[in-house]
PyMOL Python script that loads the backbone (N, CA, C, O; Angstrom):
from pymol import cmd

cmd.read_pdbstr("""\
ATOM      1  N   MET A   1      97.342 123.078 111.128  1.00  0.00           N
ATOM      2  CA  MET A   1      97.533 121.669 110.984  1.00  0.00           C
ATOM      3  C   MET A   1      97.912 121.014 112.310  1.00  0.00           C
ATOM      4  O   MET A   1      97.394 119.949 112.646  1.00  0.00           O
ATOM      5  N   ILE A   2      98.799 121.637 113.054  1.00  0.00           N
ATOM      6  CA  ILE A   2      99.212 121.075 114.345  1.00  0.00           C
ATOM      7  C   ILE A   2      98.004 120.949 115.268  1.00  0.00           C
ATOM      8  O   ILE A   2      97.854 119.942 115.961  1.00  0.00           O
ATOM      9  N   TYR A   3      97.152 121.956 115.281  1.00  0.00           N
ATOM     10  CA  TYR A   3      95.953 121.919 116.128  1.00  0.00           C
ATOM     11  C   TYR A   3      95.090 120.716 115.755  1.00  0.00           C
ATOM     12  O   TYR A   3      94.674 119.961 116.634  1.00  0.00           O
ATOM     13  N   ASP A   4      94.816 120.528 114.460  1.00  0.00           N
ATOM     14  CA  ASP A   4      94.009 119.384 114.026  1.00  0.00           C
ATOM     15  C   ASP A   4      94.646 118.079 114.461  1.00  0.00           C
ATOM     16  O   ASP A   4      93.967 117.179 114.954  1.00  0.00           O
ATOM     17  N   PHE A   5      95.950 117.981 114.278  1.00  0.00           N
ATOM     18  CA  PHE A   5      96.653 116.755 114.646  1.00  0.00           C
ATOM     19  C   PHE A   5      96.555 116.499 116.148  1.00  0.00           C
ATOM     20  O   PHE A   5      96.288 115.374 116.570  1.00  0.00           O
ATOM     21  N   GLU A   6      96.768 117.522 116.943  1.00  0.00           N
ATOM     22  CA  GLU A   6      96.712 117.350 118.396  1.00  0.00           C
ATOM     23  C   GLU A   6      95.294 117.056 118.884  1.00  0.00           C
ATOM     24  O   GLU A   6      95.111 116.276 119.818  1.00  0.00           O
ATOM     25  N   GLN A   7      94.305 117.665 118.267  1.00  0.00           N
ATOM     26  CA  GLN A   7      92.923 117.473 118.703  1.00  0.00           C
ATOM     27  C   GLN A   7      92.308 116.174 118.186  1.00  0.00           C
ATOM     28  O   GLN A   7      91.577 115.502 118.914  1.00  0.00           O
ATOM     29  N   ARG A   8      92.599 115.820 116.938  1.00  0.00           N
ATOM     30  CA  ARG A   8      91.943 114.675 116.313  1.00  0.00           C
ATOM     31  C   ARG A   8      92.859 113.483 116.072  1.00  0.00           C
ATOM     32  O   ARG A   8      92.393 112.374 115.810  1.00  0.00           O
ATOM     33  N   GLY A   9      94.156 113.719 116.161  1.00  0.00           N
ATOM     34  CA  GLY A   9      95.093 112.638 115.901  1.00  0.00           C
ATOM     35  C   GLY A   9      95.439 112.500 114.424  1.00  0.00           C
ATOM     36  O   GLY A   9      96.179 111.593 114.045  1.00  0.00           O
ATOM     37  N   PHE A  10      94.915 113.385 113.590  1.00  0.00           N
ATOM     38  CA  PHE A  10      95.238 113.389 112.175  1.00  0.00           C
ATOM     39  C   PHE A  10      94.983 114.786 111.621  1.00  0.00           C
ATOM     40  O   PHE A  10      94.299 115.600 112.241  1.00  0.00           O
ATOM     41  N   ALA A  11      95.530 115.042 110.473  1.00  0.00           N
ATOM     42  CA  ALA A  11      95.285 116.303 109.776  1.00  0.00           C
ATOM     43  C   ALA A  11      95.223 116.010 108.282  1.00  0.00           C
ATOM     44  O   ALA A  11      95.992 115.201 107.764  1.00  0.00           O
ATOM     45  N   VAL A  12      94.311 116.668 107.606  1.00  0.00           N
ATOM     46  CA  VAL A  12      94.188 116.533 106.162  1.00  0.00           C
ATOM     47  C   VAL A  12      94.920 117.716 105.532  1.00  0.00           C
ATOM     48  O   VAL A  12      94.641 118.874 105.843  1.00  0.00           O
ATOM     49  N   ILE A  13      95.845 117.407 104.656  1.00  0.00           N
ATOM     50  CA  ILE A  13      96.623 118.448 103.991  1.00  0.00           C
ATOM     51  C   ILE A  13      96.361 118.322 102.496  1.00  0.00           C
ATOM     52  O   ILE A  13      96.856 117.400 101.847  1.00  0.00           O
ATOM     53  N   GLU A  14      95.594 119.238 101.963  1.00  0.00           N
ATOM     54  CA  GLU A  14      95.267 119.194 100.544  1.00  0.00           C
ATOM     55  C   GLU A  14      96.390 119.812  99.723  1.00  0.00           C
ATOM     56  O   GLU A  14      97.028 120.781 100.134  1.00  0.00           O
ATOM     57  N   ARG A  15      96.612 119.228  98.557  1.00  0.00           N
ATOM     58  CA  ARG A  15      97.600 119.733  97.605  1.00  0.00           C
ATOM     59  C   ARG A  15      98.992 119.878  98.229  1.00  0.00           C
ATOM     60  O   ARG A  15      99.698 120.853  97.971  1.00  0.00           O
ATOM     61  N   MET A  16      99.367 118.915  99.037  1.00  0.00           N
ATOM     62  CA  MET A  16     100.675 118.959  99.682  1.00  0.00           C
ATOM     63  C   MET A  16     101.800 118.754  98.672  1.00  0.00           C
ATOM     64  O   MET A  16     102.882 119.322  98.816  1.00  0.00           O
ATOM     65  N   VAL A  17     101.542 117.947  97.659  1.00  0.00           N
ATOM     66  CA  VAL A  17     102.553 117.631  96.660  1.00  0.00           C
ATOM     67  C   VAL A  17     102.137 118.268  95.334  1.00  0.00           C
ATOM     68  O   VAL A  17     101.012 118.087  94.870  1.00  0.00           O
ATOM     69  N   ALA A  18     103.048 119.005  94.744  1.00  0.00           N
ATOM     70  CA  ALA A  18     102.781 119.668  93.462  1.00  0.00           C
ATOM     71  C   ALA A  18     102.500 118.628  92.378  1.00  0.00           C
ATOM     72  O   ALA A  18     103.063 117.534  92.417  1.00  0.00           O
ATOM     73  N   PRO A  19     101.639 118.953  91.413  1.00  0.00           N
ATOM     74  CA  PRO A  19     101.279 117.987  90.369  1.00  0.00           C
ATOM     75  C   PRO A  19     102.474 117.403  89.621  1.00  0.00           C
ATOM     76  O   PRO A  19     102.476 116.207  89.329  1.00  0.00           O
ATOM     77  N   ASP A  20     103.484 118.197  89.302  1.00  0.00           N
ATOM     78  CA  ASP A  20     104.636 117.657  88.569  1.00  0.00           C
ATOM     79  C   ASP A  20     105.434 116.671  89.418  1.00  0.00           C
ATOM     80  O   ASP A  20     105.939 115.672  88.906  1.00  0.00           O
ATOM     81  N   LEU A  21     105.547 116.954  90.725  1.00  0.00           N
ATOM     82  CA  LEU A  21     106.230 116.014  91.623  1.00  0.00           C
ATOM     83  C   LEU A  21     105.395 114.749  91.770  1.00  0.00           C
ATOM     84  O   LEU A  21     105.936 113.643  91.780  1.00  0.00           O
ATOM     85  N   LEU A  22     104.099 114.905  91.883  1.00  0.00           N
ATOM     86  CA  LEU A  22     103.216 113.744  91.997  1.00  0.00           C
ATOM     87  C   LEU A  22     103.351 112.844  90.772  1.00  0.00           C
ATOM     88  O   LEU A  22     103.369 111.620  90.900  1.00  0.00           O
ATOM     89  N   ASP A  23     103.446 113.443  89.588  1.00  0.00           N
ATOM     90  CA  ASP A  23     103.634 112.654  88.363  1.00  0.00           C
ATOM     91  C   ASP A  23     104.935 111.855  88.416  1.00  0.00           C
ATOM     92  O   ASP A  23     104.959 110.688  88.025  1.00  0.00           O
ATOM     93  N   SER A  24     106.006 112.467  88.892  1.00  0.00           N
ATOM     94  CA  SER A  24     107.282 111.746  88.955  1.00  0.00           C
ATOM     95  C   SER A  24     107.244 110.652  90.029  1.00  0.00           C
ATOM     96  O   SER A  24     107.864 109.602  89.862  1.00  0.00           O
ATOM     97  N   LEU A  25     106.527 110.890  91.121  1.00  0.00           N
ATOM     98  CA  LEU A  25     106.390 109.859  92.155  1.00  0.00           C
ATOM     99  C   LEU A  25     105.576 108.676  91.642  1.00  0.00           C
ATOM    100  O   LEU A  25     105.905 107.524  91.921  1.00  0.00           O
ATOM    101  N   ARG A  26     104.521 108.960  90.897  1.00  0.00           N
ATOM    102  CA  ARG A  26     103.727 107.877  90.302  1.00  0.00           C
ATOM    103  C   ARG A  26     104.570 107.065  89.329  1.00  0.00           C
ATOM    104  O   ARG A  26     104.515 105.835  89.328  1.00  0.00           O
ATOM    105  N   ALA A  27     105.344 107.749  88.507  1.00  0.00           N
ATOM    106  CA  ALA A  27     106.198 107.050  87.542  1.00  0.00           C
ATOM    107  C   ALA A  27     107.216 106.170  88.257  1.00  0.00           C
ATOM    108  O   ALA A  27     107.480 105.046  87.829  1.00  0.00           O
ATOM    109  N   GLU A  28     107.780 106.676  89.334  1.00  0.00           N
ATOM    110  CA  GLU A  28     108.764 105.895  90.096  1.00  0.00           C
ATOM    111  C   GLU A  28     108.093 104.702  90.769  1.00  0.00           C
ATOM    112  O   GLU A  28     108.660 103.609  90.787  1.00  0.00           O
ATOM    113  N   ALA A  29     106.913 104.888  91.316  1.00  0.00           N
ATOM    114  CA  ALA A  29     106.175 103.774  91.926  1.00  0.00           C
ATOM    115  C   ALA A  29     105.852 102.711  90.870  1.00  0.00           C
ATOM    116  O   ALA A  29     105.992 101.514  91.123  1.00  0.00           O
ATOM    117  N   ASP A  30     105.421 103.154  89.697  1.00  0.00           N
ATOM    118  CA  ASP A  30     105.137 102.205  88.613  1.00  0.00           C
ATOM    119  C   ASP A  30     106.395 101.435  88.216  1.00  0.00           C
ATOM    120  O   ASP A  30     106.333 100.232  87.965  1.00  0.00           O
ATOM    121  N   ARG A  31     107.542 102.129  88.157  1.00  0.00           N
ATOM    122  CA  ARG A  31     108.799 101.467  87.812  1.00  0.00           C
ATOM    123  C   ARG A  31     109.141 100.390  88.840  1.00  0.00           C
ATOM    124  O   ARG A  31     109.521  99.276  88.480  1.00  0.00           O
ATOM    125  N   LEU A  32     109.003 100.734  90.124  1.00  0.00           N
ATOM    126  CA  LEU A  32     109.300  99.764  91.181  1.00  0.00           C
ATOM    127  C   LEU A  32     108.349  98.569  91.112  1.00  0.00           C
ATOM    128  O   LEU A  32     108.773  97.421  91.242  1.00  0.00           O
ATOM    129  N   LEU A  33     107.076  98.845  90.910  1.00  0.00           N
ATOM    130  CA  LEU A  33     106.093  97.768  90.855  1.00  0.00           C
ATOM    131  C   LEU A  33     106.352  96.845  89.665  1.00  0.00           C
ATOM    132  O   LEU A  33     106.156  95.634  89.766  1.00  0.00           O
ATOM    133  N   ALA A  34     106.786  97.407  88.549  1.00  0.00           N
ATOM    134  CA  ALA A  34     107.060  96.602  87.357  1.00  0.00           C
ATOM    135  C   ALA A  34     108.239  95.662  87.552  1.00  0.00           C
ATOM    136  O   ALA A  34     108.321  94.626  86.892  1.00  0.00           O
ATOM    137  N   THR A  35     109.146  96.010  88.443  1.00  0.00           N
ATOM    138  CA  THR A  35     110.327  95.178  88.669  1.00  0.00           C
ATOM    139  C   THR A  35     110.199  94.292  89.905  1.00  0.00           C
ATOM    140  O   THR A  35     111.132  93.566  90.248  1.00  0.00           O
ATOM    141  N   SER A  36     109.048  94.349  90.572  1.00  0.00           N
ATOM    142  CA  SER A  36     108.859  93.603  91.816  1.00  0.00           C
ATOM    143  C   SER A  36     108.429  92.165  91.556  1.00  0.00           C
ATOM    144  O   SER A  36     107.680  91.879  90.622  1.00  0.00           O
ATOM    145  N   ASP A  37     108.917  91.276  92.400  1.00  0.00           N
ATOM    146  CA  ASP A  37     108.489  89.885  92.357  1.00  0.00           C
ATOM    147  C   ASP A  37     107.206  89.664  93.145  1.00  0.00           C
ATOM    148  O   ASP A  37     106.555  88.629  93.002  1.00  0.00           O
ATOM    149  N   HIS A  38     106.845  90.625  93.969  1.00  0.00           N
ATOM    150  CA  HIS A  38     105.669  90.497  94.826  1.00  0.00           C
ATOM    151  C   HIS A  38     104.451  91.091  94.139  1.00  0.00           C
ATOM    152  O   HIS A  38     104.527  92.154  93.522  1.00  0.00           O
ATOM    153  N   ARG A  39     103.355  90.410  94.251  1.00  0.00           N
ATOM    154  CA  ARG A  39     102.136  90.814  93.569  1.00  0.00           C
ATOM    155  C   ARG A  39     101.519  92.085  94.148  1.00  0.00           C
ATOM    156  O   ARG A  39     100.960  92.893  93.407  1.00  0.00           O
ATOM    157  N   ALA A  40     101.614  92.267  95.456  1.00  0.00           N
ATOM    158  CA  ALA A  40     100.895  93.361  96.111  1.00  0.00           C
ATOM    159  C   ALA A  40     101.667  94.669  96.184  1.00  0.00           C
ATOM    160  O   ALA A  40     101.058  95.728  96.327  1.00  0.00           O
ATOM    161  N   GLY A  41     102.990  94.625  96.091  1.00  0.00           N
ATOM    162  CA  GLY A  41     103.734  95.867  96.210  1.00  0.00           C
ATOM    163  C   GLY A  41     105.221  95.677  96.385  1.00  0.00           C
ATOM    164  O   GLY A  41     105.772  94.603  96.140  1.00  0.00           O
ATOM    165  N   VAL A  42     105.859  96.763  96.820  1.00  0.00           N
ATOM    166  CA  VAL A  42     107.310  96.786  96.987  1.00  0.00           C
ATOM    167  C   VAL A  42     107.636  97.273  98.388  1.00  0.00           C
ATOM    168  O   VAL A  42     107.262  98.380  98.774  1.00  0.00           O
ATOM    169  N   ARG A  43     108.326  96.451  99.135  1.00  0.00           N
ATOM    170  CA  ARG A  43     108.779  96.852 100.469  1.00  0.00           C
ATOM    171  C   ARG A  43     110.137  97.519 100.362  1.00  0.00           C
ATOM    172  O   ARG A  43     110.834  97.384  99.355  1.00  0.00           O
ATOM    173  N   ASN A  44     110.505  98.240 101.409  1.00  0.00           N
ATOM    174  CA  ASN A  44     111.820  98.895 101.483  1.00  0.00           C
ATOM    175  C   ASN A  44     112.073  99.826 100.304  1.00  0.00           C
ATOM    176  O   ASN A  44     113.181  99.872  99.769  1.00  0.00           O
ATOM    177  N   ALA A  45     111.055 100.560  99.904  1.00  0.00           N
ATOM    178  CA  ALA A  45     111.172 101.431  98.733  1.00  0.00           C
ATOM    179  C   ALA A  45     112.185 102.554  98.952  1.00  0.00           C
ATOM    180  O   ALA A  45     112.765 103.049  97.986  1.00  0.00           O
ATOM    181  N   LEU A  46     112.408 102.964 100.191  1.00  0.00           N
ATOM    182  CA  LEU A  46     113.405 104.018 100.440  1.00  0.00           C
ATOM    183  C   LEU A  46     114.791 103.587 100.014  1.00  0.00           C
ATOM    184  O   LEU A  46     115.570 104.395  99.509  1.00  0.00           O
ATOM    185  N   SER A  47     115.101 102.331 100.213  1.00  0.00           N
ATOM    186  CA  SER A  47     116.433 101.848  99.829  1.00  0.00           C
ATOM    187  C   SER A  47     116.496 101.439  98.364  1.00  0.00           C
ATOM    188  O   SER A  47     117.586 101.197  97.846  1.00  0.00           O
ATOM    189  N   ARG A  48     115.369 101.357  97.692  1.00  0.00           N
ATOM    190  CA  ARG A  48     115.331 100.936  96.291  1.00  0.00           C
ATOM    191  C   ARG A  48     115.174 102.094  95.313  1.00  0.00           C
ATOM    192  O   ARG A  48     115.316 101.920  94.103  1.00  0.00           O
ATOM    193  N   SER A  49     114.879 103.280  95.849  1.00  0.00           N
ATOM    194  CA  SER A  49     114.607 104.405  94.956  1.00  0.00           C
ATOM    195  C   SER A  49     115.186 105.703  95.495  1.00  0.00           C
ATOM    196  O   SER A  49     114.795 106.167  96.567  1.00  0.00           O
ATOM    197  N   ALA A  50     116.107 106.281  94.760  1.00  0.00           N
ATOM    198  CA  ALA A  50     116.671 107.578  95.152  1.00  0.00           C
ATOM    199  C   ALA A  50     115.604 108.673  95.090  1.00  0.00           C
ATOM    200  O   ALA A  50     115.611 109.596  95.904  1.00  0.00           O
ATOM    201  N   VAL A  51     114.695 108.569  94.130  1.00  0.00           N
ATOM    202  CA  VAL A  51     113.626 109.568  93.981  1.00  0.00           C
ATOM    203  C   VAL A  51     112.729 109.574  95.221  1.00  0.00           C
ATOM    204  O   VAL A  51     112.501 110.626  95.818  1.00  0.00           O
ATOM    205  N   LEU A  52     112.228 108.414  95.603  1.00  0.00           N
ATOM    206  CA  LEU A  52     111.337 108.338  96.765  1.00  0.00           C
ATOM    207  C   LEU A  52     112.077 108.679  98.054  1.00  0.00           C
ATOM    208  O   LEU A  52     111.523 109.332  98.938  1.00  0.00           O
ATOM    209  N   SER A  53     113.310 108.244  98.157  1.00  0.00           N
ATOM    210  CA  SER A  53     114.108 108.547  99.339  1.00  0.00           C
ATOM    211  C   SER A  53     114.320 110.051  99.502  1.00  0.00           C
ATOM    212  O   SER A  53     114.179 110.587 100.601  1.00  0.00           O
ATOM    213  N   ARG A  54     114.657 110.725  98.407  1.00  0.00           N
ATOM    214  CA  ARG A  54     114.883 112.171  98.458  1.00  0.00           C
ATOM    215  C   ARG A  54     113.617 112.916  98.893  1.00  0.00           C
ATOM    216  O   ARG A  54     113.690 113.815  99.730  1.00  0.00           O
ATOM    217  N   VAL A  55     112.472 112.553  98.338  1.00  0.00           N
ATOM    218  CA  VAL A  55     111.216 113.229  98.699  1.00  0.00           C
ATOM    219  C   VAL A  55     110.850 112.926 100.150  1.00  0.00           C
ATOM    220  O   VAL A  55     110.385 113.810 100.869  1.00  0.00           O
ATOM    221  N   ALA A  56     111.055 111.686 100.581  1.00  0.00           N
ATOM    222  CA  ALA A  56     110.729 111.323 101.962  1.00  0.00           C
ATOM    223  C   ALA A  56     111.617 112.044 102.967  1.00  0.00           C
ATOM    224  O   ALA A  56     111.174 112.354 104.072  1.00  0.00           O
ATOM    225  N   ARG A  57     112.862 112.314 102.596  1.00  0.00           N
ATOM    226  CA  ARG A  57     113.799 112.950 103.518  1.00  0.00           C
ATOM    227  C   ARG A  57     113.786 114.477 103.465  1.00  0.00           C
ATOM    228  O   ARG A  57     114.090 115.135 104.460  1.00  0.00           O
ATOM    229  N   SER A  58     113.432 115.048 102.299  1.00  0.00           N
ATOM    230  CA  SER A  58     113.515 116.508 102.221  1.00  0.00           C
ATOM    231  C   SER A  58     112.359 117.166 101.476  1.00  0.00           C
ATOM    232  O   SER A  58     112.345 118.389 101.331  1.00  0.00           O
ATOM    233  N   GLY A  59     111.408 116.400 101.009  1.00  0.00           N
ATOM    234  CA  GLY A  59     110.280 116.963 100.279  1.00  0.00           C
ATOM    235  C   GLY A  59     109.136 117.351 101.198  1.00  0.00           C
ATOM    236  O   GLY A  59     109.302 117.374 102.417  1.00  0.00           O
ATOM    237  N   PRO A  60     107.976 117.655 100.629  1.00  0.00           N
ATOM    238  CA  PRO A  60     106.819 118.084 101.427  1.00  0.00           C
ATOM    239  C   PRO A  60     106.439 117.136 102.568  1.00  0.00           C
ATOM    240  O   PRO A  60     106.133 117.616 103.659  1.00  0.00           O
ATOM    241  N   PRO A  61     106.445 115.796 102.369  1.00  0.00           N
ATOM    242  CA  PRO A  61     106.114 114.929 103.500  1.00  0.00           C
ATOM    243  C   PRO A  61     107.090 115.087 104.672  1.00  0.00           C
ATOM    244  O   PRO A  61     106.685 115.043 105.834  1.00  0.00           O
ATOM    245  N   ALA A  62     108.371 115.272 104.358  1.00  0.00           N
ATOM    246  CA  ALA A  62     109.377 115.450 105.412  1.00  0.00           C
ATOM    247  C   ALA A  62     109.158 116.758 106.159  1.00  0.00           C
ATOM    248  O   ALA A  62     109.323 116.816 107.378  1.00  0.00           O
ATOM    249  N   GLU A  63     108.790 117.799 105.434  1.00  0.00           N
ATOM    250  CA  GLU A  63     108.532 119.095 106.078  1.00  0.00           C
ATOM    251  C   GLU A  63     107.370 118.987 107.054  1.00  0.00           C
ATOM    252  O   GLU A  63     107.435 119.534 108.155  1.00  0.00           O
ATOM    253  N   VAL A  64     106.310 118.290 106.663  1.00  0.00           N
ATOM    254  CA  VAL A  64     105.155 118.103 107.550  1.00  0.00           C
ATOM    255  C   VAL A  64     105.555 117.264 108.759  1.00  0.00           C
ATOM    256  O   VAL A  64     105.184 117.589 109.887  1.00  0.00           O
ATOM    257  N   ALA A  65     106.299 116.200 108.537  1.00  0.00           N
ATOM    258  CA  ALA A  65     106.733 115.345 109.648  1.00  0.00           C
ATOM    259  C   ALA A  65     107.572 116.134 110.644  1.00  0.00           C
ATOM    260  O   ALA A  65     107.405 115.981 111.854  1.00  0.00           O
ATOM    261  N   ARG A  66     108.481 116.984 110.144  1.00  0.00           N
ATOM    262  CA  ARG A  66     109.304 117.794 111.058  1.00  0.00           C
ATOM    263  C   ARG A  66     108.450 118.803 111.826  1.00  0.00           C
ATOM    264  O   ARG A  66     108.726 119.096 112.989  1.00  0.00           O
ATOM    265  N   GLU A  67     107.418 119.331 111.177  1.00  0.00           N
ATOM    266  CA  GLU A  67     106.540 120.272 111.863  1.00  0.00           C
ATOM    267  C   GLU A  67     105.810 119.599 113.022  1.00  0.00           C
ATOM    268  O   GLU A  67     105.618 120.204 114.077  1.00  0.00           O
ATOM    269  N   VAL A  68     105.407 118.354 112.824  1.00  0.00           N
ATOM    270  CA  VAL A  68     104.668 117.616 113.852  1.00  0.00           C
ATOM    271  C   VAL A  68     105.608 116.988 114.867  1.00  0.00           C
ATOM    272  O   VAL A  68     105.359 117.078 116.069  1.00  0.00           O
ATOM    273  N   LEU A  69     106.689 116.351 114.410  1.00  0.00           N
ATOM    274  CA  LEU A  69     107.571 115.582 115.284  1.00  0.00           C
ATOM    275  C   LEU A  69     108.794 116.335 115.766  1.00  0.00           C
ATOM    276  O   LEU A  69     109.456 115.912 116.714  1.00  0.00           O
ATOM    277  N   GLY A  70     109.097 117.442 115.122  1.00  0.00           N
ATOM    278  CA  GLY A  70     110.349 118.120 115.396  1.00  0.00           C
ATOM    279  C   GLY A  70     111.443 117.479 114.559  1.00  0.00           C
ATOM    280  O   GLY A  70     111.141 116.718 113.640  1.00  0.00           O
ATOM    281  N   PRO A  71     112.701 117.765 114.852  1.00  0.00           N
ATOM    282  CA  PRO A  71     113.794 117.263 114.003  1.00  0.00           C
ATOM    283  C   PRO A  71     114.038 115.763 114.118  1.00  0.00           C
ATOM    284  O   PRO A  71     114.751 115.193 113.293  1.00  0.00           O
ATOM    285  N   ARG A  72     113.466 115.121 115.114  1.00  0.00           N
ATOM    286  CA  ARG A  72     113.690 113.677 115.265  1.00  0.00           C
ATOM    287  C   ARG A  72     112.790 112.898 114.309  1.00  0.00           C
ATOM    288  O   ARG A  72     111.851 113.449 113.734  1.00  0.00           O
ATOM    289  N   GLY A  73     113.076 111.666 114.154  1.00  0.00           N
ATOM    290  CA  GLY A  73     112.209 110.793 113.390  1.00  0.00           C
ATOM    291  C   GLY A  73     112.370 110.850 111.888  1.00  0.00           C
ATOM    292  O   GLY A  73     111.410 111.151 111.180  1.00  0.00           O
ATOM    293  N   PRO A  74     113.576 110.565 111.375  1.00  0.00           N
ATOM    294  CA  PRO A  74     113.716 110.512 109.920  1.00  0.00           C
ATOM    295  C   PRO A  74     112.896 109.343 109.366  1.00  0.00           C
ATOM    296  O   PRO A  74     112.589 108.408 110.105  1.00  0.00           O
ATOM    297  N   PRO A  75     112.538 109.380 108.080  1.00  0.00           N
ATOM    298  CA  PRO A  75     111.755 108.278 107.506  1.00  0.00           C
ATOM    299  C   PRO A  75     112.524 106.970 107.627  1.00  0.00           C
ATOM    300  O   PRO A  75     113.734 106.919 107.407  1.00  0.00           O
ATOM    301  N   ALA A  76     111.808 105.926 107.978  1.00  0.00           N
ATOM    302  CA  ALA A  76     112.455 104.636 108.181  1.00  0.00           C
ATOM    303  C   ALA A  76     112.033 103.604 107.148  1.00  0.00           C
ATOM    304  O   ALA A  76     112.852 102.800 106.703  1.00  0.00           O
ATOM    305  N   LYS A  77     110.758 103.618 106.763  1.00  0.00           N
ATOM    306  CA  LYS A  77     110.262 102.604 105.836  1.00  0.00           C
ATOM    307  C   LYS A  77     109.268 103.237 104.877  1.00  0.00           C
ATOM    308  O   LYS A  77     108.600 104.223 105.190  1.00  0.00           O
ATOM    309  N   LEU A  78     109.196 102.642 103.717  1.00  0.00           N
ATOM    310  CA  LEU A  78     108.206 103.046 102.731  1.00  0.00           C
ATOM    311  C   LEU A  78     107.841 101.824 101.921  1.00  0.00           C
ATOM    312  O   LEU A  78     108.712 101.143 101.381  1.00  0.00           O
ATOM    313  N   THR A  79     106.553 101.547 101.837  1.00  0.00           N
ATOM    314  CA  THR A  79     106.054 100.445 101.035  1.00  0.00           C
ATOM    315  C   THR A  79     105.193 101.017  99.924  1.00  0.00           C
ATOM    316  O   THR A  79     104.309 101.833 100.183  1.00  0.00           O
ATOM    317  N   VAL A  80     105.437 100.604  98.705  1.00  0.00           N
ATOM    318  CA  VAL A  80     104.625 101.011  97.557  1.00  0.00           C
ATOM    319  C   VAL A  80     103.637  99.891  97.304  1.00  0.00           C
ATOM    320  O   VAL A  80     104.031  98.759  97.027  1.00  0.00           O
ATOM    321  N   LEU A  81     102.349 100.205  97.400  1.00  0.00           N
ATOM    322  CA  LEU A  81     101.300  99.187  97.207  1.00  0.00           C
ATOM    323  C   LEU A  81     100.669  99.308  95.841  1.00  0.00           C
ATOM    324  O   LEU A  81     100.508 100.407  95.309  1.00  0.00           O
ATOM    325  N   ASP A  82     100.317  98.180  95.285  1.00  0.00           N
ATOM    326  CA  ASP A  82      99.615  98.131  94.001  1.00  0.00           C
ATOM    327  C   ASP A  82      98.150  97.858  94.301  1.00  0.00           C
ATOM    328  O   ASP A  82      97.718  96.705  94.324  1.00  0.00           O
ATOM    329  N   LYS A  83      97.397  98.909  94.528  1.00  0.00           N
ATOM    330  CA  LYS A  83      95.979  98.777  94.891  1.00  0.00           C
ATOM    331  C   LYS A  83      95.093  99.400  93.859  1.00  0.00           C
ATOM    332  O   LYS A  83      93.871  99.382  94.002  1.00  0.00           O
TER     333      LYS A  83
END
""", "prot")
cmd.dss("prot")
cmd.show_as("cartoon", "prot")
cmd.util.cbc("prot")
cmd.orient("prot")
């Protein structure tokens, strides 16, 4: 993955998130979207959701980010879009 990222500027990671975790993330995104005043999505989702915050800080996406960036660069923002 690091090689792809360094050579192409991106890497495709298939099945990074387990299906059961993906289901809970979808449910949490739906919950946030249902309570949002904005038509297109929810900004600052890390501060609005303990579930999304936990996965962003210690779940599979965080592990990949640490592999690429090293220990620096904790997640700063997350926007949930209704597309």
